[in-house]
C-alpha positions as CSV (number, residue, x, y, z in Angstrom):
1,M,0.0,0.0,0.0
2,N,1.1,3.6,-0.6
3,E,0.8,4.4,3.1
4,E,3.2,1.6,4.2
5,N,5.8,2.4,1.7
6,Y,5.5,6.1,2.6
7,L,6.1,5.3,6.3
8,L,9.0,3.0,5.5
9,Q,10.9,5.6,3.5
10,K,10.1,8.2,6.2
11,L,11.5,5.9,8.8
12,A,14.7,5.5,6.8
13,R,15.1,9.2,6.4
14,R,14.6,9.7,10.2
15,Y,17.2,7.1,10.8
16,G,19.5,9.3,8.7
17,T,19.9,7.5,5.5
18,N,18.6,7.7,1.9
19,N,19.6,4.0,1.4
20,V,16.0,3.0,0.7
21,D,14.7,1.4,-2.5
22,N,12.0,-0.8,-3.9
23,C,11.3,-3.3,-6.6
24,T,11.2,-0.7,-9.4
25,R,15.0,-1.1,-9.4
26,M,14.4,-4.6,-10.7
27,C,11.9,-3.7,-13.3
28,H,11.4,0.0,-14.5
29,A,14.0,2.2,-12.8
30,S,15.5,3.1,-16.2
31,T,12.0,3.8,-17.6
32,V,11.3,6.2,-14.7
33,W,14.7,7.8,-15.2
34,A,14.2,8.5,-19.0
35,L,10.6,9.7,-18.7
36,R,11.3,11.9,-15.8
37,T,14.3,13.6,-17.3
38,S,13.0,13.9,-20.9
39,L,9.3,14.5,-20.3
40,G,8.9,15.4,-16.6
41,A,7.3,12.5,-14.8
42,G,8.3,8.8,-14.3
43,A,4.9,7.4,-15.3
44,M,2.5,6.5,-18.0
45,T,1.8,9.6,-20.2
46,N,-1.7,8.4,-21.1
47,S,-4.3,6.1,-19.7
48,M,-5.8,2.9,-20.9
49,A,-9.2,4.4,-21.5
50,D,-8.0,7.2,-23.9
51,L,-5.6,4.8,-25.6
52,E,-8.4,2.2,-26.3
53,E,-10.6,5.0,-27.7
54,A,-8.1,7.0,-29.8
55,A,-5.0,5.0,-30.7
56,D,-4.6,3.7,-34.3
57,V,-1.3,2.0,-33.7
58,F,0.1,0.3,-30.6
59,W,3.9,-0.1,-30.6
60,I,4.6,-2.7,-27.9
61,Q,8.3,-3.2,-27.2
62,G,9.8,-5.4,-24.5
63,A,6.4,-6.1,-23.0
64,N,4.3,-9.2,-23.0
65,P,0.8,-8.1,-21.9
66,G,-0.7,-11.4,-23.1
67,E,1.0,-13.1,-20.1
68,Q,2.0,-10.3,-17.8
69,H,-1.0,-8.0,-18.1
70,P,-3.7,-10.3,-19.5
71,I,-6.6,-8.1,-18.6
72,A,-5.0,-5.1,-20.4
73,N,-4.2,-7.3,-23.3
74,S,-7.7,-8.8,-23.8
75,Q,-9.8,-5.8,-22.9
76,Y,-7.7,-3.1,-24.6
77,F,-5.1,-4.3,-27.1
78,R,-6.8,-7.3,-28.6
79,Q,-10.2,-5.4,-28.7
80,A,-8.5,-2.5,-30.4
81,V,-7.2,-4.8,-33.1
82,L,-10.7,-6.2,-33.6
83,E,-11.9,-2.7,-34.1
84,G,-9.2,-1.7,-36.6
85,A,-6.0,-0.8,-34.7
86,T,-2.6,-2.1,-35.6
87,V,-0.2,-3.7,-33.1
88,I,3.6,-3.7,-33.7
89,Q,5.2,-6.1,-31.3
90,V,8.9,-6.0,-30.7
91,D,10.2,-9.0,-28.7
92,P,12.8,-11.7,-28.9
93,H,10.2,-14.3,-27.9
94,A,7.0,-15.4,-29.6
95,N,4.5,-15.7,-26.8
96,K,0.9,-15.4,-25.7
97,T,0.8,-11.7,-26.9
98,T,1.9,-12.8,-30.3
99,R,-0.7,-15.5,-30.5
100,S,-3.5,-13.3,-29.1
101,F,-3.3,-11.1,-32.2
102,D,-3.4,-14.0,-34.6
103,I,-7.0,-13.1,-35.5
104,Q,-8.7,-14.6,-38.5
105,E,-9.2,-12.2,-41.4
106,T,-6.9,-9.5,-40.0
107,D,-3.4,-8.5,-40.9
108,R,-3.0,-5.8,-38.3
109,H,-0.2,-7.4,-36.3
110,M,3.5,-7.3,-36.9
111,H,6.1,-9.2,-34.8
112,L,9.6,-7.9,-35.1
113,Q,11.5,-10.7,-33.4
114,L,14.9,-9.1,-32.7
115,N,18.0,-10.5,-30.9
116,P,18.2,-9.7,-27.2
117,G,20.1,-6.5,-26.5
118,T,19.6,-5.0,-30.0
119,D,16.7,-2.6,-29.2
120,I,18.7,0.5,-30.0
121,P,19.9,-0.7,-33.5
122,L,16.3,-1.5,-34.4
123,L,14.8,1.7,-33.1
124,N,17.6,3.7,-34.7
125,A,16.7,2.0,-38.0
126,V,13.1,3.1,-37.4
127,L,14.2,6.6,-36.7
128,K,16.6,6.7,-39.7
129,T,13.8,5.5,-42.0
130,I,11.5,8.3,-40.8
131,L,14.2,10.9,-41.1
132,D,15.2,9.8,-44.6
133,R,11.6,9.5,-45.8
134,H,10.8,13.0,-44.4
135,E,13.8,14.5,-46.3
136,A,12.5,12.8,-49.5
137,E,8.8,13.7,-48.8
138,P,8.7,16.7,-46.6
139,D,5.0,17.2,-46.8
140,A,4.0,13.6,-46.4
141,G,3.7,13.8,-42.6
142,W,6.6,11.5,-41.5
143,I,7.7,14.1,-38.9
144,D,5.5,16.6,-37.1
145,E,7.7,19.6,-37.8
146,T,5.5,22.1,-35.9
147,F,5.5,19.9,-32.7
148,V,9.3,19.4,-33.0
149,E,10.0,23.1,-33.5
150,E,7.6,24.4,-30.8
151,R,7.7,21.7,-28.1
152,T,11.1,19.9,-28.2
153,E,14.8,20.4,-28.2
154,G,17.6,18.1,-29.3
155,F,16.3,17.2,-32.8
156,D,19.6,18.3,-34.4
157,H,21.5,15.9,-32.0
158,L,19.3,13.1,-33.2
159,K,20.0,13.9,-36.8
160,E,23.8,14.2,-36.1
161,T,23.7,10.8,-34.3
162,L,22.1,9.1,-37.2
163,A,23.8,10.9,-40.0
164,D,26.1,8.0,-40.9
165,F,24.0,5.3,-39.5
166,D,23.9,2.1,-41.5
167,A,20.3,0.8,-41.3
168,E,21.1,-2.4,-43.2
169,A,23.9,-3.4,-40.8
170,A,21.6,-2.5,-37.8
171,A,18.9,-4.7,-39.1
172,E,21.3,-7.6,-39.6
173,E,22.5,-7.1,-36.0
174,A,19.0,-7.1,-34.7
175,G,18.1,-10.1,-36.8
176,V,15.0,-8.5,-38.4
177,P,14.6,-7.9,-42.1
178,L,15.1,-4.2,-43.0
179,E,11.9,-4.1,-45.0
180,D,9.9,-5.2,-41.9
181,I,11.5,-2.4,-39.9
182,E,10.7,0.1,-42.6
183,L,7.1,-1.0,-42.8
184,A,6.7,-0.8,-39.0
185,A,8.2,2.7,-39.1
186,E,5.7,3.8,-41.8
187,K,2.7,2.3,-39.9
188,Y,3.8,4.2,-36.7
189,A,4.7,7.5,-38.3
190,M,1.7,7.7,-40.6
191,A,-0.9,6.9,-37.9
192,N,-3.2,9.6,-36.7
193,N,-2.5,8.6,-33.1
194,A,0.2,6.1,-32.2
195,A,1.0,4.9,-28.7
196,I,4.2,3.2,-27.4
197,F,4.0,0.6,-24.6
198,T,7.3,-0.3,-23.0
199,G,8.2,-3.1,-20.6
200,M,11.0,-4.8,-18.8
201,G,12.4,-6.1,-22.1
202,M,13.5,-2.5,-22.6
203,S,14.4,-1.5,-19.1
204,Q,16.4,-4.4,-17.8
205,H,19.6,-3.7,-19.7
206,T,22.9,-1.8,-19.0
207,C,21.5,0.6,-21.7
208,G,18.0,0.7,-20.3
209,V,17.8,4.4,-20.0
210,D,18.9,4.8,-23.6
211,N,16.4,2.2,-24.8
212,V,13.5,4.1,-23.3
213,Q,15.0,7.4,-24.5
214,N,14.9,6.2,-28.1
215,E,11.2,5.3,-27.6
216,I,10.7,8.9,-26.4
217,N,12.6,10.2,-29.5
218,L,10.3,8.3,-31.7
219,A,7.2,9.7,-30.0
220,L,8.5,13.3,-30.0
221,I,9.6,13.6,-33.6
222,T,6.2,12.3,-34.8
223,G,4.2,14.4,-32.4
224,N,2.7,11.5,-30.5
225,L,2.7,13.0,-27.1
226,G,0.3,15.3,-25.2
227,S,-2.9,14.1,-26.8
228,P,-5.3,11.1,-26.5
229,G,-4.2,7.8,-28.1
230,T,-0.4,8.6,-27.9
231,G,2.4,8.7,-25.5
232,V,5.1,6.4,-24.0
233,N,3.4,4.1,-21.5
234,P,5.3,1.7,-19.2
235,L,3.4,-1.5,-18.3
236,R,4.6,-1.7,-14.7
237,G,6.0,-4.9,-13.2
238,Q,3.6,-5.4,-10.4
239,N,0.8,-4.0,-8.3
240,N,1.6,-0.6,-6.8
241,V,5.1,-0.3,-8.0
242,Q,4.0,3.0,-9.4
243,G,2.7,4.2,-6.1
244,T,5.8,3.0,-4.2
245,C,7.9,5.3,-6.5
246,D,5.3,8.1,-6.2
247,V,5.6,8.2,-2.4
248,G,9.4,8.5,-2.3
249,A,10.7,4.9,-1.6
250,M,13.7,5.5,-3.7
251,P,17.2,6.7,-2.7
252,N,17.3,9.8,-4.9
253,V,13.8,11.3,-4.5
254,L,11.3,12.3,-1.8
255,P,7.5,11.9,-2.2
256,G,6.3,13.3,-5.6
257,Y,9.7,12.7,-7.2
258,Q,11.3,15.7,-5.5
259,L,15.0,15.3,-5.6
260,V,16.7,14.8,-2.2
261,D,19.4,17.2,-3.2
262,D,16.9,20.0,-4.1
263,D,17.1,22.3,-1.0
264,E,13.7,23.9,-1.5
265,A,11.9,20.7,-2.0
266,R,13.7,18.9,0.9
267,E,13.0,21.8,3.3
268,S,9.3,21.7,2.5
269,V,9.2,18.1,3.4
270,E,11.3,18.7,6.5
271,D,8.7,21.3,7.7
272,V,5.9,18.7,7.7
273,W,8.1,15.9,9.1
274,G,9.8,17.8,11.8
275,F,13.3,16.5,11.2
276,E,16.1,17.0,8.8
277,V,16.5,14.8,5.7
278,P,19.9,13.7,4.3
279,D,20.7,15.7,1.2
280,E,22.8,13.1,-0.8
281,P,21.2,10.3,-2.8
282,G,21.6,6.9,-1.2
283,L,22.3,3.4,-2.6
284,T,20.0,1.5,-4.8
285,N,18.9,-2.2,-4.2
286,V,21.8,-3.9,-6.0
287,E,24.3,-1.4,-4.7
288,I,23.1,-2.1,-1.2
289,S,23.6,-5.8,-1.8
290,H,27.1,-5.1,-3.2
291,E,28.0,-3.1,0.0
292,A,26.6,-5.7,2.4
293,G,29.3,-6.5,5.0
294,H,31.3,-3.4,3.9
295,S,29.6,0.1,4.2
296,V,26.2,-1.6,4.8
297,H,26.0,-3.5,8.1
298,G,22.2,-3.9,8.5
299,L,19.2,-4.5,6.3
300,Y,15.4,-4.1,6.7
301,V,13.5,-6.0,4.0
302,M,9.7,-5.4,3.7
303,G,7.9,-7.5,1.2
304,E,10.8,-8.2,-1.0
305,N,12.8,-11.4,-1.7
306,P,16.2,-10.4,-3.0
307,V,17.7,-13.9,-2.9
308,M,15.2,-14.6,-5.7
309,S,14.8,-11.2,-7.3
310,E,18.3,-9.9,-7.5
311,P,20.8,-11.1,-10.2
312,D,23.5,-13.6,-9.3
313,G,21.4,-15.1,-6.5
314,N,24.3,-17.3,-5.2
315,E,26.4,-14.3,-4.5
316,V,23.4,-12.5,-2.9
317,E,23.1,-15.3,-0.4
318,E,26.8,-14.9,0.6
319,R,26.4,-11.2,1.0
320,L,23.3,-11.6,3.3
321,K,25.4,-13.8,5.5
322,S,28.0,-11.1,6.0
323,L,25.5,-8.6,7.5
324,E,25.6,-7.8,11.2
325,F,21.8,-7.6,11.5
326,M,18.8,-8.2,9.2
327,V,15.0,-7.9,9.6
328,A,12.6,-9.4,7.3
329,Q,8.9,-8.3,7.3
330,D,6.8,-10.5,5.1
331,I,3.7,-12.8,4.9
332,F,5.8,-15.9,4.3
333,M,9.1,-17.4,5.4
334,T,10.8,-16.5,2.1
335,E,14.2,-17.6,0.8
336,T,15.5,-14.2,2.0
337,A,13.7,-14.3,5.4
338,R,15.7,-17.5,6.2
339,F,18.8,-15.2,6.6
340,A,17.1,-12.8,8.9
341,D,17.9,-12.3,12.6
342,V,14.3,-11.0,13.2
343,V,11.2,-12.0,11.2
344,L,8.1,-9.9,11.6
345,P,5.0,-11.7,10.3
346,A,2.8,-9.3,8.3
347,T,-0.8,-9.5,6.9
348,T,-1.7,-9.8,3.3
349,W,-2.9,-6.8,1.3
350,A,-6.5,-8.2,1.5
351,E,-6.4,-7.9,5.3
352,R,-5.8,-4.1,5.4
353,G,-7.0,-0.9,3.9
354,G,-5.1,1.8,2.1
355,T,-4.4,3.1,-1.3
356,V,-2.6,1.8,-4.4
357,T,-1.6,3.5,-7.6
358,N,-1.9,1.6,-10.8
359,T,0.0,1.6,-14.0
360,D,-1.9,4.7,-15.5
361,R,-1.5,6.8,-12.4
362,R,-4.8,6.1,-10.8
363,V,-4.8,6.2,-7.0
364,Q,-7.4,3.7,-5.8
365,L,-8.8,3.0,-2.4
366,M,-8.6,-0.6,-1.1
367,R,-10.8,-1.9,1.7
368,G,-9.4,-4.8,3.7
369,V,-11.4,-7.4,5.6
370,E,-11.6,-7.0,9.4
371,T,-10.2,-10.3,10.4
372,V,-6.4,-11.0,10.4
373,H,-4.4,-14.1,10.8
374,E,-3.2,-14.9,14.3
375,N,0.2,-13.7,15.4
376,T,0.5,-11.2,12.5
377,K,0.3,-7.4,12.3
378,H,-0.5,-5.0,9.5
379,D,2.7,-3.6,7.9
380,L,1.5,-0.1,8.9
381,E,1.1,-1.1,12.5
382,I,4.6,-2.7,12.5
383,L,6.2,0.4,11.0
384,M,4.4,2.8,13.4
385,E,5.5,0.7,16.4
386,I,9.2,0.6,15.2
387,G,9.2,4.3,14.5
388,S,7.6,5.3,17.8
389,R,10.0,3.1,19.8
390,L,13.1,4.4,18.0
391,F,12.2,8.2,17.6
392,G,9.1,8.9,19.7
393,E,5.4,8.8,18.7
394,E,5.0,12.4,17.4
395,A,6.2,11.6,13.8
396,F,5.2,7.9,13.6
397,R,2.0,7.4,15.5
398,F,-1.2,7.8,13.4
399,E,-4.8,7.2,14.3
400,D,-5.5,5.1,11.1
401,V,-4.4,4.6,7.6
402,E,-6.3,7.6,6.3
403,A,-4.3,9.9,8.7
404,V,-1.1,8.6,7.0
405,F,-2.5,9.5,3.6
406,E,-3.4,12.9,4.9
407,E,0.3,13.5,5.7
408,L,1.4,12.0,2.4
409,R,-0.6,14.4,0.4
410,Q,0.9,17.3,2.2
411,V,4.4,16.4,1.0
412,C,3.5,14.9,-2.4
413,P,2.4,17.7,-4.8
414,S,0.8,15.4,-7.4
415,Y,-1.5,13.8,-4.6
416,H,-2.2,17.1,-2.8
417,G,-5.8,17.5,-4.0
418,M,-6.8,13.9,-3.1
419,T,-8.8,12.8,-0.1
420,Y,-10.2,9.4,0.9
421,D,-13.7,10.7,0.3
422,A,-12.8,12.0,-3.1
423,L,-11.1,8.7,-4.2
424,G,-14.4,6.9,-3.8
425,E,-15.0,3.9,-6.0
426,D,-13.2,5.0,-9.1
427,G,-10.0,6.7,-7.8
428,I,-8.3,9.8,-9.2
429,Q,-5.4,10.0,-11.6
430,W,-2.5,12.2,-10.7
431,P,-1.6,15.0,-11.0
432,C,-4.3,16.3,-8.7
433,Y,-3.0,19.5,-7.2
434,E,-6.1,20.9,-5.5
435,E,-9.2,19.4,-3.9
436,G,-11.9,19.1,-6.5
437,D,-9.5,18.4,-9.4
438,E,-10.5,15.3,-11.4
439,G,-6.9,14.5,-12.4
440,D,-5.5,14.1,-16.0
441,Q,-6.2,11.2,-18.4
442,Y,-3.1,12.3,-20.4
443,L,-0.1,14.4,-19.6
444,Y,1.7,17.3,-21.4
445,Q,-1.1,18.7,-23.4
446,E,0.4,22.2,-23.4
447,S,4.0,21.7,-22.1
448,F,6.4,19.2,-20.6
449,D,7.3,19.2,-16.9
450,T,11.0,19.9,-17.7
451,D,13.0,22.9,-16.7
452,N,12.2,24.7,-20.0
453,G,8.9,23.0,-20.7
454,L,10.3,21.2,-23.8
455,G,10.5,17.5,-24.5
456,Q,14.1,16.3,-24.7
457,I,15.2,14.5,-27.8
458,E,18.6,12.8,-27.4
459,G,20.2,10.6,-30.0
460,V,21.7,7.3,-28.6
461,R,24.1,4.8,-29.9
462,H,24.2,1.0,-29.5
463,Q,25.8,-0.4,-26.4
464,P,26.1,-4.2,-26.5
465,P,25.2,-6.2,-23.4
466,A,28.0,-6.5,-20.8
467,E,28.3,-10.2,-21.8
468,V,28.1,-11.5,-25.3
469,P,28.4,-15.1,-26.5
470,D,31.9,-16.5,-26.7
471,E,33.5,-19.9,-27.2
472,E,32.9,-21.0,-23.5
473,Y,29.3,-19.5,-23.3
474,P,28.1,-19.5,-26.9
475,L,24.4,-18.8,-26.2
476,I,22.4,-15.6,-25.2
477,L,20.4,-16.1,-22.1
478,T,17.3,-13.9,-21.7
479,T,14.6,-14.2,-19.0
480,A,10.9,-13.2,-18.5
481,R,7.8,-14.1,-16.5
482,L,4.9,-16.5,-17.1
483,E,1.2,-15.8,-16.8
484,E,0.8,-18.5,-14.2
485,H,3.5,-17.3,-11.8
486,Y,4.3,-13.9,-10.2
487,N,7.8,-12.6,-9.9
488,T,9.8,-14.5,-7.3
489,G,7.0,-17.1,-6.9
490,T,6.6,-16.3,-3.2
491,M,2.8,-16.4,-3.5
492,S,2.1,-18.1,-6.8
493,R,4.2,-21.3,-5.9
494,R,1.9,-21.7,-2.9
495,S,-1.2,-21.9,-5.2
496,P,-1.9,-25.5,-6.0
497,T,-3.9,-24.5,-9.1
498,L,-1.1,-22.4,-10.5
499,S,1.6,-24.9,-9.6
500,R,-0.3,-27.7,-11.4
501,Q,-0.2,-25.5,-14.5
502,H,3.5,-24.9,-14.3
503,P,5.1,-26.9,-11.4
504,E,8.7,-26.3,-12.4
505,N,11.1,-24.2,-14.4
506,F,12.1,-24.9,-18.0
507,V,14.1,-23.4,-20.8
508,D,13.1,-22.7,-24.4
509,I,15.6,-23.6,-27.0
510,H,15.4,-23.4,-30.8
511,P,15.3,-26.8,-32.6
512,N,18.5,-26.1,-34.5
513,D,20.4,-25.5,-31.2
514,A,18.7,-28.5,-29.6
515,E,20.0,-30.7,-32.5
516,A,23.4,-29.3,-32.1
517,Y,23.5,-30.0,-28.4
518,G,21.8,-33.4,-28.7
519,I,18.8,-32.2,-26.7
520,E,15.3,-33.7,-27.0
521,D,12.1,-32.0,-25.9
522,G,11.6,-32.8,-22.3
523,D,15.2,-33.6,-21.5
524,V,16.6,-32.3,-18.2
525,V,19.5,-30.0,-19.0
526,T,22.1,-28.0,-17.1
527,L,21.9,-24.3,-18.0
528,R,24.9,-22.4,-16.8
529,S,26.5,-19.0,-16.9
530,R,29.7,-17.6,-15.3
531,R,27.7,-17.2,-12.0
532,G,26.1,-20.6,-11.5
533,E,24.0,-23.4,-13.0
534,I,20.4,-24.7,-12.8
535,E,18.8,-27.9,-13.9
536,V,15.6,-27.5,-15.9
537,K,13.6,-29.3,-18.6
538,A,14.2,-28.3,-22.2
539,Q,11.3,-27.1,-24.3
540,V,12.3,-27.3,-27.9
541,T,10.4,-24.5,-29.8
542,E,10.6,-22.1,-32.7
543,D,9.2,-19.4,-30.3
544,I,12.8,-18.4,-29.5
545,K,15.5,-17.5,-32.0
546,E,18.5,-19.6,-32.8
547,G,21.4,-18.9,-30.5
548,V,19.1,-17.8,-27.7
549,V,17.8,-19.6,-24.6
550,W,14.9,-18.3,-22.5
551,T,13.9,-19.1,-18.9
552,T,12.1,-17.7,-15.9
553,P,12.9,-16.5,-12.3
554,H,9.9,-17.9,-10.5
555,F,11.2,-21.2,-9.0
556,A,13.5,-21.4,-6.1
557,A,15.1,-24.7,-7.1
558,A,16.1,-23.4,-10.5
559,S,15.8,-19.7,-10.7
560,A,17.1,-17.8,-13.7
561,N,18.5,-15.3,-11.3
562,R,21.2,-17.8,-10.3
563,L,22.6,-17.1,-13.7
564,T,21.8,-13.5,-14.5
565,N,24.5,-10.7,-14.4
566,D,24.5,-8.1,-11.8
567,V,26.0,-5.3,-13.9
568,L,24.0,-2.1,-13.8
569,D,22.8,0.8,-16.0
570,D,25.2,3.6,-15.2
571,R,22.3,6.1,-14.4
572,A,19.3,4.0,-13.3
573,K,21.3,1.2,-11.6
574,I,19.0,-1.5,-13.0
575,P,20.5,-4.9,-13.5
576,E,20.9,-6.5,-16.9
577,Y,18.4,-9.4,-16.6
578,K,17.8,-9.7,-20.3
579,A,21.1,-10.7,-21.8
580,A,23.9,-12.9,-20.5
581,A,26.2,-15.4,-22.0
582,A,25.3,-19.0,-21.3
583,D,25.8,-22.7,-22.2
584,I,23.6,-25.8,-22.0
585,A,24.1,-29.5,-21.9
586,V,22.0,-32.6,-21.3
587,T,22.2,-33.9,-17.7
588,V,19.3,-36.3,-17.2
589,A,17.4,-38.1,-19.9
590,D,14.4,-39.5,-17.9
591,G,12.8,-36.3,-16.8
592,G,14.4,-36.1,-13.4
593,D,12.7,-35.9,-9.9
594,E,9.4,-34.1,-9.2
595,P,10.0,-30.6,-7.8
596,E,9.5,-30.1,-4.1
597,P,6.6,-27.8,-3.1
598,A,7.2,-24.4,-1.6
599,D,7.4,-24.3,2.2
600,D,4.8,-22.4,4.2
């Protein structure tokens, strides 16, 4: 809930540290960074309702809504295709999203199946196509010259970056025919309203910020921002990750994305809180893990499972062992909680009230049941008790969850006009600056929330993944989630129904690679990287490209994150989950043992 995350980050700041972070560092930190610096706010520019009504083209890159946002996919994207819209899907893996648009008697779906880590070459080829066609046909509408001139800056930098760009070579590197890229560019640029949807396939790279910046470039030069049916719209990784960022649970910002090193913003928050806030940004999730046992001696983990969610899980376990003290606050005894000195049993979200903020900036009121499990406490109750015992009751004792929200809206400008009564049944989209405001379905109608009010165009160049295939590890490993399981599997692995559908991990491998390695469908194989190895069943399929293997992070016995690389994007500090060098070999031919169920 927003209120609990707000209180946790307030507790950290009262303790004297900005070393507080949340799961966005694992999913969309680079998206937030690019959107905030180039447009003004680290959130979806539009809303699902206006996009369904007004968009002619949906450009979905690095997202798999068919599995990870199935309601959005069925109610919005697929329905839009049935009503005449076009979907351009950019993804290394053919998946349920791909198949959901295989609709009889329609040809309004393109799948650009690129190689992992080549999003920038592909998008630069799209941008180069648009620039060249505009030069040849200046009145055809490839570029919105008025929008570019009046509402953006940096267009010349983009043109300079792409002046000598070789689109044919880029297409070959991406593994997508150039004519397909050019057709996709035409469909997007020539649409009346075109919307970009971005996901973790874009953000989880060492070049994640640049990946999203290039999507912003595409939207800005074509004028696809600031109006219904347009924009750059992240499909967030899980419930309320948007709200957790909004309320300041990040090391560089306070509530409302106010920078901790902005004296005026910091002092306005201090006036409400009654104590000083550190003025230097803190460490991010993986940086905290790197510093465990060095500059970081203690850790408070609330509702996260870094042993499963952070890259290089074997090393994460060793780092946790080096801490002097660790607290885990969770609803289950997770793989991480087993390393804790103190475990605080919490209640589920359904047992408590509060607010959450969804992927299109809508703050919604949740009403919990009255009865809670024995020997558990609400997260908010735990945090208030700890804060009061450490620092006195004045700053950390609240009458109820609504009282916490009342303080939150005092220090979060975009929530300032919201009250519990106003949220009602439907909620309110931020920004909502004054009581009575109804919020905005789409942002930036007149100007961007940047220093000069202009959208920032910035040309970017390709940066290969930190690891590329070599003789020892000749395959590219990429990872993603399943429809049936949720992130680290802490909850979904405990569902008998979901576990029956997918009881264990597996790896997708192309038939040509399977033949080369002597792998048959259903064989148990050892998948390994420089950081570890896991045993999984092989699924031989043409859904994945030759030279690429694909697996998931959900299963404790064989998590992909035992293999992933913990190198970070220089700015957003997000790990590179989507590309690592790997190798594979048959280990057991008879299918192996049945997986053990998750512990309670």
